[in-house]
N, C-alpha and C positions, 0 to 999 in steps of 0.2 A: 504494500500500500504506500502511496506517495502522499505526504501531507503538504499542502500548499497554504502558506499564511494568507489571511484575508487582508488585502491592501486596497487603497482607494481606487487604483486602476481597474479593479474588478467590480466596483460598485457603480451603478447607474442611478441617477436621481438623487444622489446624496453628495454633500459637499465636504463632510468631515466624518472621521471615525474616532470616537473618544474612547481611550482605554479605560475600562472599568474592572472591578474585581474579577469578574468571570469571563472577560473577553473584550468585545468592542461594542459601543453603542453608536449606531448611525445617526447622523444629523443631516437635515435637509439644507441647513444654512451654515456658513462658516462662523467660527467663534466671534469675530468682531461684530457681526450683525446680531448674534444671540446676546452678547453683552449689552449692546446699545438698546435693543428692543426688549428688555427683560421684564415686561409686565406679566402677570400670572396667565392671562389668556394666551398671549403669544407663546410663552414657554410651553404651555400644555399642548398647543397645536404643533409646534415645531418638534417636540419630542416624540410625536406619533410618526413613525417612519413610513407612512403610507406612500407608495410610489417608488420606494427605494428597492432595488433588486440587484442580483448578481448576474454578471454576463461573462461567460468564458467559453472556450472551445476545448474539447478533450476527445481523445480516442478511447477513453475508458468506457467499459460497459456498465459500470456501477459508480455512482457518486454518493458519498455520505456527507451530510452537513449537520453539525450540531448547533442548535439554536436555543436560546434562553429567552424568556419573556417574563414580565412582571404583571400580575393581576392585582388591581386595586381592591383592597378590603376595607373594613371599618377603621375609623380613626386615622386615615391617611397612610396606613402601613401597606406593605406589598408582600406578596408571597412569590418567591422566585421559583420558576418551574423550568425544566429542561425537556426538550423533545429531540429525538433523532429522526431526521427525514431521509 
């Protein structure tokens, strides 16, 4: 099995990949815009990575991708879940 690191050149629709504890968080806007427009509504919408996708070519017959996501629960906490696709 060949492991390929996820880099911005594989990401379409995203402008930045933020390193977090368990991997990378995609962002639709670069950091300077996120810092400048940092109201609550803007931050909530920007952190939803809708429209961000991976694009690559491979001769492989099988591709495995490990993803994690947070589900909001009571009192603003999140439960982190992982899924293998």
